[in-house]
C-alpha positions in Angstrom: 0.0 0.0 0.0 0.8 3.3 0.0 2.3 4.9 2.9 2.0 8.5 3.5 5.0 10.0 4.7 5.3 13.3 6.2 7.6 14.7 3.4 5.1 13.6 0.9 2.3 15.5 2.8 4.6 18.6 3.0 5.3 18.3 -0.7 1.5 18.1 -1.4 0.9 21.1 0.8 3.7 22.9 -0.9 2.3 22.0 -4.3 -1.1 23.1 -3.2 0.3 26.4 -1.9 2.4 26.8 -5.0 -0.6 26.2 -7.1 -2.7 28.8 -5.1 0.1 31.3 -5.4 0.7 30.7 -9.0 -3.1 31.0 -9.7 -3.3 34.2 -7.7 -0.2 35.9 -9.0 0.6 34.2 -12.3 -2.4 32.6 -13.9 -4.9 35.2 -12.8 -3.0 38.2 -14.2 -2.1 36.2 -17.3 -5.8 35.2 -17.8 -6.8 38.9 -17.2 -4.2 40.0 -19.8 -5.5 37.3 -22.2 -9.1 38.5 -21.6 -8.2 42.1 -22.1 -6.3 41.2 -25.3 -9.3 39.2 -26.5 -11.7 42.1 -25.8 -9.2 44.5 -27.6 -9.1 42.3 -30.6 -12.9 42.0 -30.6 -13.1 45.8 -30.3 -10.6 46.2 -33.2 -12.7 43.8 -35.4 -15.8 45.6 -34.4 -14.3 48.9 -35.1 -13.0 47.6 -38.5 -16.4 46.4 -39.4 -17.9 49.7 -38.4 -15.3 51.6 -40.4 -16.0 49.3 -43.4 -19.7 49.9 -43.0 -19.1 53.7 -42.9 -16.8 53.5 -45.9 -19.4 51.5 -47.8 -22.0 54.1 -46.9 -19.7 57.0 -47.9 -19.0 55.1 -51.1 -22.7 54.9 -51.8 -23.2 58.5 -51.1 -20.3 59.4 -53.2 -21.6 57.3 -56.1 -25.1 58.9 -55.6 -23.5 62.4 -55.7 -21.4 61.5 -58.7 -24.4 60.2 -60.5 -26.3 63.4 -59.5 -23.4 65.5 -60.6 -23.5 63.7 -64.0 -27.2 64.2 -64.3 -26.8 67.9 -63.3 -23.9 68.4 -65.8 -26.0 66.7 -68.6 -29.0 68.9 -67.7 -26.7 72.0 -67.7 -25.4 71.0 -71.1 -28.8 70.5 -72.5 -29.9 73.9 -71.1 -26.8 75.6 -72.6 -27.6 74.0 -75.9 -31.2 75.1 -75.8 -30.2 78.7 -74.9 -27.6 78.7 -77.7 -30.3 77.5 -80.1 -32.6 80.3 -79.0 -30.0 82.9 -79.2 -29.0 81.6 -82.7 -32.6 81.8 -83.9 -33.0 85.2 -82.4 -29.9 86.4 -84.1 -30.9 84.9 -87.4 -34.4 86.4 -87.1 -32.9 89.8 -86.3 -30.5 89.5 -89.3 -33.4 88.6 -91.6 -35.4 91.5 -90.4 -32.4 93.9 -90.9 -31.8 92.5 -94.3 -35.4 93.0 -95.2 -35.3 96.6 -93.9 -32.2 97.2 -96.0 -33.8 95.7 -99.0 -36.9 97.7 -98.6 -34.9 100.9 -98.1 -32.9 100.1 -101.2 -36.0 99.5 -103.3 -37.5 102.8 -102.1 -34.2 104.5 -102.9 -34.1 103.0 -106.4 -37.8 104.0 -107.0 -37.1 107.6 -106.0 -34.0 107.8 -108.2 -35.9 106.3 -111.0 -38.7 108.8 -110.5 -36.1 111.7 -110.3 -34.4 110.4 -113.4 -37.7 110.1 -115.3 -38.6 113.7 -114.4 -35.2 114.9 -115.4 -35.5 113.1 -118.7 -39.0 114.5 -119.3 -37.7 118.0 -118.6 -34.7 117.5 -120.9 -36.9 115.9 -123.6 -39.4 118.7 -123.2 -36.6 121.4 -123.4 -35.2 119.6 -126.6 -38.7 119.4 -128.1 -39.3 123.1 -127.4 -35.9 124.0 -128.9 -36.6 121.8 -131.9 -40.1 123.2 -132.4 -38.7 126.8 -132.1 -36.1 126.1 -134.7 -38.7 124.5 -137.1 -41.1 127.3 -136.6 -38.5 129.9 -137.0 -37.3 128.3 -140.2 -40.7 127.9 -141.7 -42.8 130.8 -140.4 -42.5 134.5 -139.7 -41.8 135.8 -136.3 -45.5 136.6 -135.4 -46.8 133.2 -136.4 -43.9 131.5 -134.8 -44.6 133.2 -131.5 -48.2 131.9 -131.6 -47.3 128.4 -132.5 -44.6 128.5 -129.8 -47.0 129.6 -127.2 -49.5 127.0 -128.1 -46.8 124.3 -128.1 -45.8 125.5 -124.6 -49.4 125.2 -123.3 -49.8 121.7 -124.7 -46.4 120.6 -123.5 -47.1 122.1 -120.1 -50.4 120.3 -119.8 -48.9 116.9 -120.6 -46.0 117.7 -118.2 -48.4 118.5 -115.4 -50.4 115.3 -116.2 -47.4 113.2 -115.7 -46.5 114.9 -112.4 -50.1 114.1 -111.1 -49.5 110.4 -111.7 
């Protein structure tokens, strides 16, 4: 059988005391350190997950903002094109109106010049006809007769000249 000896009992007591001391001063603090480390690692993982979630949310917001900016820039470009088209049409309309005014003014000027030229030509023709008639009458008639014919011609030429002015 087993015999218990006093040394053996002391060794057992020493072992128990050593175990209790180690547990109190070594295993307890080491376990606390391990628990703190495990909690710190869990917090780090949780923070990393939170940061990743925030990053994904920010990425989503950025993509939404970028999409909105693209839509806004597209809308601005379309608006600028529409404004440019309106301005082009307005300028073209103004230019057409201005060209029409210039053409109308030119036509009126041409008509006035034509009328003035016709009046001048009629006056010159009448003057030439009077001169020709006077020469013919002077050559063919006496001075008294020629004066009467000349006066009659002037009355007739004056009437026809005034008729053309009335038109």
